[in-house]
C-alpha positions, 0 to 999 in steps of 0.5 A, a space after each residue: 166064824 162068819 160073824 167074826 169074819 164080818 166084824 174083821 172085814 170092817 177093820 180091813 175096809 177101814 185099813 186097820 188090819 196092821 193095827 189090829 194085828 199089833 194089838 192082838 200080838 200085844 195081848 198074846 205077849 201078856 197072856 201067851 196061854 190064851 188060845 182066844 187071842 191066838 185064834 183072833 190073830 188067825 181070824 185077822 190073817 184070814 180076813 186079810 187073805 193071808 191064808 198060810 199065816 192064818 192056817 199056821 196060827 189056827 194050828 197054834 191056837 188049837 195046840 194052846 187050847 188043847 194044852 189048857 183044856 179049852 174045848 170051846 177054843 179047840 172047836 173054834 180053831 178046828 173050824 178055822 182050819 177047815 175053813 182055810 183048807 176049804 178056801 185053798 181048795 176053792 182057789 186051786 180049782 179056780 186057778 
C-alpha cells in the first residue's frame, strides 16, 4: 500500500486525481468484476484524503474479490480498510 500510495501522491501533486478517478471508473465499467480496478479507485480516494469514499470502495473491492475468489485482492482490500480505520482513529485523537 505504501508504494501505491507514493505513486498516487505523485498524481495528486500533479493535480491528476480527477482524471485518475475518471480513468479507473472507465476501466470499472469495462470490467465490473475486476477487484483490482475497484481497489485502485479506493487507493486514489485515500491519497486524495477522501477517507469515507476510500473505506466504502475498499469494501466493494473486497466483496468483488471474494466473489471471484481472488485472495490476493481480498488481502489488499483488507489492508486498505485497516489503514483507513487507523488513519481515522489518528485523526480523531488529534482533533
